[in-house]
C-alpha positions as CSV (number, residue, x, y, z in Angstrom):
1,X,68.7,98.6,124.0
2,X,67.5,96.2,126.4
3,X,68.9,97.7,129.6
4,X,66.6,97.8,132.6
5,X,68.3,101.3,133.4
6,X,65.3,103.1,131.3
7,X,61.8,102.5,131.1
8,X,58.7,104.1,129.4
9,X,55.0,104.3,130.2
10,X,52.5,103.6,127.5
11,X,48.7,103.9,128.4
12,X,49.4,103.8,131.8
13,X,51.9,101.1,132.5
14,X,55.4,101.1,132.6
15,X,57.9,99.4,130.4
16,X,61.5,98.8,131.0
17,X,63.9,98.1,128.1
18,X,63.6,94.5,128.2
19,X,60.0,94.6,128.3
20,X,60.1,96.2,124.4
21,X,62.8,93.9,123.8
22,X,60.8,91.1,124.5
23,X,57.7,92.3,122.8
24,X,59.6,93.7,119.7
25,X,60.8,90.1,119.4
26,X,57.4,88.3,119.6
27,X,56.0,90.7,117.6
28,X,59.1,89.4,114.8
29,X,58.0,85.9,115.3
30,X,53.8,86.7,114.5
31,X,55.1,88.6,111.9
32,X,57.1,86.0,110.4
33,X,54.3,83.6,110.7
34,X,51.9,85.6,108.9
35,X,54.4,86.1,106.0
36,X,54.9,82.3,105.9
37,X,51.3,81.8,105.6
38,X,49.0,84.3,105.4
39,X,45.7,82.7,105.4
40,X,46.6,79.6,107.2
41,X,47.1,80.5,110.5
42,X,44.0,80.3,113.1
43,X,44.9,82.6,115.7
44,X,45.2,86.4,115.0
45,X,48.0,88.3,115.7
46,X,48.9,89.0,119.5
47,X,48.0,92.4,120.5
48,X,50.8,93.7,121.3
49,X,50.8,96.8,124.4
50,X,52.7,99.0,122.3
51,X,51.2,100.7,119.3
52,X,52.3,100.3,116.0
53,X,55.4,98.5,116.9
54,X,53.6,95.2,115.6
55,X,52.6,97.2,112.2
56,X,56.4,98.2,111.9
57,X,58.0,94.7,112.4
58,X,55.5,93.3,109.6
59,X,56.5,95.7,107.1
60,X,59.8,94.9,107.7
61,X,59.8,91.4,107.6
62,X,57.3,92.0,104.7
63,X,60.4,94.0,102.7
64,X,63.3,91.3,103.5
65,X,61.1,88.6,102.5
66,X,60.5,90.0,99.1
67,X,63.0,87.7,97.3
68,X,61.3,84.6,98.3
69,X,57.8,86.1,97.8
70,X,58.5,86.5,94.2
71,X,60.8,89.8,94.1
72,X,64.2,90.3,92.9
73,X,66.5,87.3,93.8
74,X,69.6,88.8,95.9
75,X,72.7,88.9,93.5
76,X,75.4,86.5,95.2
77,X,79.3,87.7,96.0
78,X,81.7,84.9,97.2
79,X,84.8,86.5,99.1
80,X,88.1,84.1,99.6
81,X,91.0,85.4,101.8
82,X,93.8,83.0,102.6
83,X,94.0,84.7,106.4
84,X,92.1,83.3,109.3
85,X,88.5,84.9,109.9
86,X,89.1,86.5,113.3
87,X,92.5,88.4,112.7
88,X,91.7,92.4,113.1
89,X,92.5,93.0,109.3
90,X,90.3,90.8,107.7
91,X,87.6,92.0,110.5
92,X,87.8,95.5,109.2
93,X,87.8,94.8,105.7
94,X,84.8,92.4,105.4
95,X,82.9,95.1,107.8
96,X,83.4,97.6,105.2
97,X,82.9,95.5,102.0
98,X,79.7,94.4,103.3
99,X,78.3,98.0,104.3
100,X,79.7,99.3,100.9
101,X,78.4,96.7,98.8
102,X,75.1,97.1,99.7
103,X,75.2,100.8,99.0
104,X,76.5,100.6,95.6
105,X,74.3,97.5,94.2
106,X,71.4,98.2,92.3
107,X,70.0,94.8,93.7
108,X,69.9,92.9,97.2
109,X,73.6,91.4,97.5
110,X,74.1,88.9,99.6
111,X,77.8,88.4,100.8
112,X,79.8,85.2,101.5
113,X,83.0,84.8,103.5
114,X,85.5,81.6,103.4
115,X,89.1,81.9,104.9
116,X,91.7,79.3,104.0
117,X,93.8,79.7,107.1
118,X,96.9,78.6,104.8
119,X,99.2,79.7,107.5
120,X,98.3,77.2,109.2
121,X,96.7,74.5,107.1
122,X,98.7,75.4,103.6
123,X,99.7,72.1,102.1
124,X,98.6,72.2,98.3
125,X,96.7,68.8,98.5
126,X,95.0,69.9,101.2
127,X,94.1,73.6,99.1
128,X,93.2,71.4,96.7
129,X,90.2,69.4,98.4
130,X,89.0,72.7,100.2
131,X,88.3,73.8,96.4
132,X,86.4,70.7,95.7
133,X,84.5,71.3,99.0
134,X,83.9,75.0,97.4
135,X,82.7,73.6,94.4
136,X,80.0,70.9,96.1
137,X,78.8,73.7,97.9
138,X,78.4,76.4,95.9
139,X,77.0,74.2,92.8
140,X,73.5,75.1,93.1
141,X,74.2,78.9,94.0
142,X,77.0,79.9,91.8
143,X,78.1,83.2,93.2
144,X,78.1,86.3,90.4
145,X,81.6,87.5,91.6
146,X,84.0,85.8,93.3
147,X,86.7,88.1,95.2
148,X,89.8,87.0,96.2
149,X,91.8,88.6,98.7
150,X,95.9,88.7,98.4
151,X,98.3,87.0,96.5
152,X,98.1,83.6,97.7
153,X,94.6,83.1,97.0
154,X,94.8,84.8,93.4
155,X,97.0,82.0,92.4
156,X,95.1,79.3,93.6
157,X,92.3,80.7,91.9
158,X,94.3,80.4,88.7
159,X,95.0,76.9,89.9
160,X,91.3,76.2,90.4
161,X,89.2,77.4,87.8
162,X,86.7,74.8,87.7
163,X,85.5,77.1,90.8
164,X,83.8,79.9,88.4
165,X,80.2,79.0,86.5
166,X,79.7,80.2,83.2
167,X,79.3,83.6,84.0
168,X,81.3,84.3,87.4
169,X,83.4,86.9,87.2
170,X,86.7,87.6,89.5
171,X,88.1,90.4,91.1
172,X,91.4,90.2,92.7
173,X,92.3,92.6,95.6
174,X,95.5,93.5,97.4
175,X,97.7,91.6,94.6
176,X,101.0,92.9,93.7
177,X,101.5,93.5,90.1
178,X,104.3,90.4,89.9
179,X,101.7,88.1,90.7
180,X,99.3,89.5,88.8
181,X,101.6,89.2,85.5
182,X,103.0,85.8,86.6
183,X,99.7,84.2,87.2
184,X,97.8,85.4,84.2
185,X,94.7,87.1,84.3
186,X,91.4,84.7,83.8
187,X,88.3,85.3,82.1
188,X,86.0,88.0,83.3
189,X,88.6,88.9,85.7
190,X,89.7,92.8,87.1
191,X,91.6,93.6,90.5
192,X,92.7,96.1,92.4
193,X,96.3,96.2,92.4
194,X,98.6,96.3,95.3
195,X,102.1,97.9,95.4
196,X,103.2,96.5,99.3
197,X,104.5,99.6,101.4
198,X,107.1,97.6,103.6
199,X,110.0,99.6,101.9
200,X,108.3,103.2,101.8
201,X,107.6,102.2,105.9
202,X,111.5,101.1,106.5
203,X,112.2,104.6,104.6
204,X,110.2,106.7,106.8
205,X,112.0,105.2,110.0
206,X,115.3,106.1,108.6
207,X,114.2,109.7,107.7
208,X,113.2,109.6,111.5
209,X,116.3,108.3,112.7
210,X,119.0,109.2,110.6
211,X,121.6,107.2,112.7
212,X,120.4,104.0,111.7
213,X,122.9,101.6,111.2
214,X,121.2,98.1,111.6
215,X,117.2,96.8,110.6
216,X,115.3,94.1,112.4
217,X,112.7,92.7,110.3
218,X,110.3,90.5,112.3
219,X,108.2,88.0,110.3
220,X,106.7,84.1,110.1
221,X,108.6,81.1,108.9
222,X,110.8,81.5,106.2
223,X,109.1,79.9,103.3
224,X,109.3,81.2,100.5
225,X,106.1,81.2,99.1
226,X,104.5,83.4,102.1
227,X,104.0,86.9,102.7
228,X,106.5,87.1,105.0
229,X,109.4,86.2,102.7
230,X,108.0,88.1,100.0
231,X,108.1,91.3,102.4
232,X,111.2,90.3,103.6
233,X,113.2,89.7,99.9
234,X,111.6,93.1,99.1
235,X,112.9,94.9,102.0
236,X,116.4,93.4,101.7
237,X,116.8,94.3,97.8
238,X,116.0,98.0,98.8
239,X,118.3,98.3,101.6
240,X,120.8,95.5,102.6
241,X,123.8,97.4,100.8
242,X,123.5,100.3,103.9
243,X,121.7,98.3,106.8
244,X,123.0,95.5,108.3
245,X,120.2,93.1,108.1
246,X,119.1,91.2,111.8
247,X,116.8,88.6,110.7
248,X,114.3,87.8,113.5
249,X,112.1,85.7,111.1
250,X,110.9,81.8,112.1
251,X,111.3,82.5,115.5
252,X,109.3,81.8,118.3
253,X,107.6,84.9,120.1
254,X,109.8,84.0,123.0
255,X,113.0,83.9,121.0
256,X,111.6,87.4,119.5
257,X,110.8,88.9,122.5
258,X,114.2,88.1,123.7
259,X,116.4,89.1,120.6
260,X,114.5,92.5,120.8
261,X,115.3,93.3,123.9
262,X,119.1,93.1,123.3
263,X,119.4,94.7,119.5
264,X,122.4,96.9,119.1
265,X,122.5,100.3,119.1
266,X,121.0,102.4,116.3
267,X,118.5,99.9,115.4
268,X,115.0,100.0,113.8
269,X,112.8,97.1,114.3
270,X,110.2,96.4,111.1
271,X,107.2,94.0,111.7
272,X,106.0,92.7,108.0
273,X,103.7,89.5,108.2
274,X,103.3,86.6,111.0
275,X,100.3,84.5,111.1
276,X,102.3,82.0,113.2
277,X,105.5,81.6,114.9
278,X,108.1,79.6,114.3
279,X,106.5,77.0,116.7
280,X,103.5,76.9,114.4
281,X,101.7,79.3,117.8
282,X,98.7,81.3,115.7
283,X,99.3,84.6,116.3
284,X,98.0,88.3,115.0
285,X,100.2,91.6,114.8
286,X,98.2,93.1,118.1
287,X,99.3,90.0,120.0
288,X,102.9,89.9,118.7
289,X,103.4,93.8,119.5
290,X,101.8,93.4,123.1
291,X,104.5,91.0,123.8
292,X,107.4,92.7,122.0
293,X,107.2,96.2,122.3
294,X,107.4,96.7,126.0
295,X,110.3,95.4,126.2
296,X,111.9,96.3,122.6
297,X,115.2,98.5,123.0
298,X,114.3,100.1,119.5
299,X,111.5,101.6,118.0
300,X,109.0,99.2,115.9
301,X,108.0,100.2,112.5
302,X,104.5,98.2,111.3
303,X,103.0,97.3,108.2
304,X,99.1,97.5,108.9
305,X,96.7,100.1,110.9
306,X,95.5,98.1,112.5
307,X,98.6,97.6,114.4
308,X,98.4,100.9,116.0
309,X,97.4,101.3,119.7
310,X,100.0,98.1,120.4
311,X,103.3,99.2,120.3
312,X,104.2,100.2,117.0
313,X,104.9,103.7,116.2
314,X,103.5,103.5,112.6
315,X,104.2,104.1,109.1
316,X,103.1,103.7,105.4
317,X,100.3,101.1,107.0
318,X,97.5,98.8,104.8
319,X,94.1,100.2,105.5
320,X,91.8,97.2,105.7
321,X,88.8,99.4,105.8
322,X,89.9,101.3,102.9
323,X,90.2,98.1,100.7
324,X,87.3,96.6,101.9
325,X,85.6,100.3,100.6
326,X,87.3,100.5,97.1
327,X,86.6,96.2,96.4
328,X,83.1,97.2,97.0
329,X,83.1,99.7,94.6
330,X,84.4,98.1,92.1
331,X,82.4,94.8,92.6
332,X,78.9,97.1,92.5
333,X,80.2,98.1,89.1
334,X,79.7,94.6,87.8
335,X,76.9,93.3,89.9
336,X,75.4,96.8,88.0
337,X,75.8,95.3,84.5
338,X,79.8,96.4,83.3
339,X,81.5,93.3,82.3
340,X,84.8,92.7,84.8
341,X,86.8,92.1,81.7
342,X,86.2,95.7,80.8
343,X,87.7,97.2,83.5
344,X,91.2,97.7,83.0
345,X,93.1,96.0,86.5
346,X,94.4,99.7,88.3
347,X,96.9,100.2,90.9
348,X,95.2,101.2,94.2
349,X,97.1,103.1,97.1
350,X,95.3,101.7,100.4
351,X,97.5,102.7,102.3
352,X,97.6,105.5,105.1
353,X,100.8,107.4,106.8
354,X,99.9,107.0,110.3
355,X,101.6,107.2,113.9
356,X,100.6,106.3,117.5
357,X,101.5,109.5,119.2
358,X,102.3,107.7,122.8
359,X,105.3,106.2,120.6
360,X,106.5,109.0,119.2
361,X,106.5,110.4,122.7
362,X,108.4,107.6,123.9
363,X,111.0,107.4,121.3
364,X,111.4,111.3,121.8
365,X,110.2,111.9,117.4
366,X,108.7,115.7,117.1
367,X,105.4,115.6,115.0
368,X,107.2,118.3,112.8
369,X,109.2,115.3,111.6
370,X,106.5,113.3,110.0
371,X,105.9,113.2,106.6
372,X,103.4,115.6,105.6
373,X,99.7,114.5,105.4
374,X,100.6,112.0,108.5
375,X,97.5,111.2,110.6
376,X,98.3,111.1,114.5
377,X,96.0,109.0,116.6
378,X,95.8,108.3,120.2
379,X,96.7,112.3,121.3
380,X,95.8,112.9,124.6
381,X,92.6,115.5,124.8
382,X,93.4,119.1,125.4
């Protein structure tokens, strides 16, 4: 670290963390210069006052530069997602994927991410222009594998076959089986099929609140092609015969907040997918929950693990970190030589049953009533 709060004595002189940081950066620069032009520099390396630092840094830089000096060229993986790059679920997925792919691949891997933000910029003409831009961007360095995240991005890929170089494989992840079937399987394609667990979360809510008569569903705009409406349709098909459905989709955040404060008695509320509200305001699920949960007069059940801690009781929650690891394992098999078309797309359970202890207390839910194997987070230390 570079915190001046610690120091160390070397060769009779005292150095702070900041001194060590400064010298390390200088030695990295010197080592990099030696790698670029080992025989041309008229000056020798600056003598570091901390023994051994220059040697270690030089070795690290030479190792990283090996592909540029004739070693193995890194394989390339392009990950395309329809969502924004700043969503908590995306950050957790991408972090897990980058870590796991470097471990699973037998060769170095360069990972590239592209986020379409289609909730705000979803016009088909615009997305087709984006496809053209991506083709141009990666023309000189085509990816070995393209990972599409979610149903929408997989459908778009079937419209953009020109993005695929002759040897590029495709891995579709978090794609529901209907989309995978309807869109068709591209050449050199495999994937992780996900059964979205919204209905299972509602079922858990009904078991915890058996007197429930009303189900309020919060989601984004009522675009039939959106995640939000896809989830809404799933839930309505399963529960409309037994529950009164209160549709809170397509409203502004302020309207949702007001409606959530005066829901009828014996209501549970479920948050499905909401990247923008009815006014077009971009939102994350934690932002929605921070506004709605404190005033809601009904328990809120969620859909994503990253919502826990912001006012969601919980449920069967999609785990983006788990998806990152599972996706990396599948991509590594392809990078290590296994043909994508020989790997049958498989159904993957990418969810965990988890709850927020504080919300259980707020709504009077005893832990013994939770599904077996449930994870309870935010329990106070004993």
